[in-house]
C-alpha positions as CSV (number, residue, x, y, z in Angstrom):
1,M,142.6,142.8,229.9
2,S,143.7,143.4,233.5
3,D,143.8,140.8,236.5
4,S,140.9,142.2,238.3
5,G,139.4,138.8,238.9
6,P,138.1,135.6,237.0
7,A,136.8,136.3,233.6
8,T,133.0,136.2,233.1
9,P,131.3,135.9,229.7
10,A,128.4,138.1,229.0
11,L,125.8,138.8,226.2
12,I,124.8,142.4,225.3
13,A,121.8,143.1,223.1
14,L,122.0,146.3,220.9
15,G,119.2,148.1,219.1
16,S,118.7,151.5,217.3
17,N,116.2,153.0,215.1
18,I,117.7,156.5,214.9
19,A,120.6,156.4,212.5
20,P,121.1,152.8,213.4
21,E,123.8,151.7,211.3
22,R,126.1,154.4,212.5
23,N,125.0,154.2,216.2
24,L,125.3,150.4,216.3
25,S,129.0,150.5,214.8
26,R,129.9,153.4,217.5
27,A,128.5,151.3,220.3
28,V,130.6,148.3,219.3
29,A,133.6,150.4,218.9
30,L,133.2,152.0,222.3
31,L,132.8,148.7,224.1
32,R,135.9,147.5,222.2
33,Q,138.0,150.3,223.8
34,N,137.0,149.3,227.4
35,Y,140.1,148.0,229.0
36,H,138.1,145.6,231.3
37,L,136.1,143.9,228.3
38,T,137.1,141.8,225.4
39,V,134.6,141.5,222.5
40,R,134.6,137.8,221.3
41,A,131.9,137.8,218.6
42,V,129.5,140.2,217.0
43,S,126.3,139.0,215.4
44,R,124.8,140.2,212.2
45,V,122.3,142.8,212.0
46,Y,118.4,141.9,212.3
47,E,115.6,144.3,211.4
48,S,112.5,144.3,213.6
49,L,109.4,146.4,213.7
50,P,109.0,148.8,216.6
51,V,106.8,147.7,219.6
52,S,104.2,149.9,221.0
53,A,103.1,150.1,224.5
54,S,100.1,147.8,223.8
55,G,102.4,145.2,222.3
56,G,101.5,145.9,218.7
57,V,103.6,147.8,216.1
58,A,104.4,151.4,216.9
59,E,103.0,153.6,214.1
60,G,105.2,156.3,212.7
61,Q,108.4,154.9,213.8
62,P,111.2,153.3,211.6
63,P,112.2,149.9,212.0
64,F,115.0,148.8,214.5
65,L,118.2,147.2,213.6
66,N,119.4,144.9,216.3
67,A,122.5,142.8,217.0
68,A,124.3,141.1,219.8
69,L,127.7,140.8,221.3
70,L,129.6,138.2,223.1
71,V,131.9,139.9,225.6
72,E,134.3,138.7,228.4
73,C,134.6,140.6,231.5
74,D,137.9,140.5,233.4
75,G,136.1,140.6,236.9
76,Y,136.3,144.3,237.4
77,Y,132.5,144.8,236.7
78,G,129.7,143.0,238.2
79,P,126.4,142.8,236.2
80,L,124.9,146.0,237.8
81,A,128.3,147.9,237.2
82,L,128.5,146.7,233.7
83,K,124.9,147.8,232.9
84,F,125.1,151.3,234.7
85,H,128.7,152.3,234.4
86,V,129.4,151.0,231.0
87,L,126.2,150.4,228.9
88,R,124.2,153.5,230.3
89,F,127.3,155.7,229.8
90,I,127.7,154.6,226.2
91,E,123.9,155.1,225.6
92,L,124.4,158.6,227.1
93,L,127.6,159.3,224.8
94,L,125.4,158.3,221.8
95,G,122.5,160.7,222.6
96,R,120.1,158.4,224.3
97,A,117.8,160.6,226.5
98,R,115.5,158.5,228.6
99,S,111.9,159.6,229.2
100,A,108.7,158.2,230.5
101,D,107.8,156.9,227.1
102,R,109.6,153.5,227.2
103,F,108.7,152.7,223.5
104,A,110.1,156.0,222.0
105,P,112.5,156.0,219.0
106,R,116.2,155.7,220.4
107,P,119.6,156.2,218.9
108,I,120.9,153.1,220.9
109,D,119.6,150.6,223.2
110,L,122.3,148.5,225.2
111,D,120.8,145.7,227.4
112,L,122.7,143.1,229.5
113,A,121.0,139.9,228.6
114,L,123.1,137.3,230.2
115,F,126.1,137.6,232.6
116,G,127.7,134.0,233.2
117,D,125.1,132.2,235.0
118,C,124.0,135.0,237.2
119,M,120.4,135.2,238.1
120,L,119.2,138.5,239.4
121,S,115.8,139.9,240.1
122,S,115.6,143.6,241.1
123,P,113.9,146.7,239.9
124,H,117.1,147.8,238.2
125,L,117.9,144.6,236.4
126,T,116.6,141.1,235.8
127,L,118.9,138.2,234.7
128,P,118.5,136.5,232.5
129,D,116.7,139.0,230.5
130,P,112.9,137.9,230.1
131,D,113.1,139.3,226.6
132,I,115.2,136.3,225.5
133,L,112.1,134.1,225.4
134,T,109.8,136.7,224.2
135,R,111.4,138.9,221.5
136,A,112.8,137.5,218.3
137,H,115.0,140.5,217.8
138,V,116.8,139.6,221.2
139,A,117.0,135.8,220.9
140,L,118.1,135.5,217.3
141,P,121.3,137.6,217.5
142,L,122.2,136.2,220.8
143,A,121.9,132.7,219.6
144,E,124.2,133.5,216.6
145,V,127.2,134.6,219.0
146,A,126.5,132.0,221.6
147,P,124.4,129.1,220.2
148,D,125.4,126.7,223.0
149,W,124.9,128.9,225.9
150,R,122.2,127.4,228.1
151,H,119.5,129.6,229.6
152,P,120.2,129.5,233.4
153,L,116.4,129.0,234.2
154,T,115.2,126.8,231.5
155,G,118.2,124.8,230.5
156,Q,117.7,125.3,226.9
157,T,120.4,126.4,224.6
158,L,120.0,129.7,222.8
159,A,120.0,128.0,219.6
160,A,116.7,126.1,220.6
161,I,115.2,129.2,221.9
162,A,115.9,131.1,218.8
163,A,114.4,128.4,216.7
164,G,111.0,128.8,218.5
165,D,111.2,126.2,221.0
166,H,109.3,127.6,223.8
167,S,108.1,124.3,225.4
168,L,109.9,125.3,228.6
169,M,108.1,128.7,228.9
170,D,106.0,127.7,231.8
171,A,109.1,126.2,233.5
172,F,111.0,129.5,233.0
173,E,108.0,131.4,234.7
174,D,107.9,129.1,237.6
175,A,111.6,129.2,238.1
176,L,111.8,133.1,238.0
177,R,108.9,133.2,240.5
178,D,110.8,130.8,242.7
179,H,114.1,132.9,242.4
180,I,112.1,136.1,243.2
181,D,110.9,134.6,246.4
182,K,114.4,133.7,247.6
183,D,116.1,136.0,250.2
184,D,119.6,135.7,248.5
185,N,118.8,137.0,245.1
186,G,119.5,140.7,245.5
187,L,116.1,141.6,247.0
188,F,115.5,141.9,250.6
189,P,111.9,140.9,251.7
190,A,110.7,142.9,254.7
191,A,110.8,139.8,256.8
192,A,114.6,139.6,256.2
193,L,115.2,143.3,257.5
194,G,113.9,142.4,260.9
195,L,111.4,145.3,261.0
196,D,109.7,144.2,264.4
197,G,109.2,146.1,267.6
198,D,107.0,149.0,268.8
199,E,109.1,151.5,266.6
200,W,107.8,149.7,263.4
201,A,104.3,149.1,264.5
202,D,103.1,151.5,261.7
203,I,104.7,149.8,258.8
204,D,103.0,147.1,256.9
205,T,105.7,144.6,256.7
206,R,103.7,142.1,254.5
207,K,102.9,145.0,252.0
208,C,106.7,145.8,251.9
209,D,107.5,142.2,251.6
210,T,105.0,142.0,248.6
211,A,106.4,145.0,246.9
212,F,109.9,143.8,247.3
213,R,109.2,140.7,245.5
214,G,107.7,142.6,242.6
215,A,104.1,142.4,243.3
216,E,101.2,144.7,244.3
217,L,97.9,143.8,246.1
218,A,94.6,144.3,244.0
219,D,91.1,145.2,245.4
220,Q,89.9,141.7,244.4
221,P,91.2,138.2,243.9
222,Q,93.0,137.5,240.7
223,A,92.5,134.9,238.2
224,D,96.1,134.2,238.0
225,P,97.6,135.6,241.2
226,Y,101.3,136.6,241.6
227,F,101.8,134.6,244.8
228,A,99.7,131.6,245.4
229,E,99.2,132.4,249.2
230,R,97.8,135.9,248.3
231,P,94.9,135.5,245.8
232,D,94.8,139.3,245.6
233,S,98.4,139.8,244.3
234,R,99.3,140.8,240.7
235,P,102.6,141.8,239.2
236,G,103.8,145.4,240.0
237,S,105.0,147.7,237.2
238,W,108.6,146.9,238.3
239,S,108.1,142.9,237.9
240,P,109.4,141.1,235.0
241,F,106.1,139.7,234.4
242,F,104.1,143.0,234.1
243,H,104.7,143.4,230.2
244,K,105.0,139.8,229.6
245,P,103.5,138.9,226.1
246,R,100.6,136.4,226.3
247,N,102.2,134.4,223.4
248,P,105.9,133.6,222.5
249,Y,107.5,135.3,219.6
250,N,107.5,134.1,216.1
251,P,111.2,133.9,214.8
252,G,110.0,135.6,211.6
253,E,109.5,138.8,213.6
254,A,113.1,139.6,213.0
255,V,114.9,139.5,209.7
256,C,118.5,139.1,209.2
257,L,120.2,141.7,207.1
258,S,123.5,140.0,206.6
259,L,124.9,142.8,204.4
260,I,125.0,145.3,207.1
261,P,128.3,145.1,209.1
262,I,128.9,146.7,212.5
């Protein structure tokens, strides 16, 4: 490991339902070869059913195999660079071809779930990954490699989350919404850009501000508006709340297959 900067721990979630045993092993091997990363722990493999766009089980797809890695970054990569320069590149090497169908079968899926205590809300990456609180196949492997790691927004340990303790789910939503509203979180609301003056008269800065914060405006008031000050606001398709399940996961949705090493 080089001396690029202070080391940062990170958690990576892995999944595959196309030749999964081979592709999970290959992904771990490629991450071990990265000079700026040290793999500290590898979870056992868990099996989970594929999810459809409606939130149910995707018919006609094989089950997923999932795992997690605890890695240490030497400071060379920030969270966005780790995701796009490392994880996406490995996905490409292993044959992942992204399409409009977010729920299609895939040879490999590598998601950055946690990066130190970083909290980030952007159209490209949300940290911590909201799936930690809503998907068993994410929470259970992560808790195995880092049980005492505390969720930056809820304060719960991953072990407590994996055990099905969702008592702080509402607090998580409130904290994430508050984080999205801040000017220093990686987003830049229109108000912070200084779009004023005659040359900007045709720009709806309020609409820009709403969009940057992950929302869109509906034609009528919403029962649960995205922003309290805008009754007509709702989550945009780029918001971490857009596909949020109504109910927390059941830990039994992912089954440990301890005999499969990666």
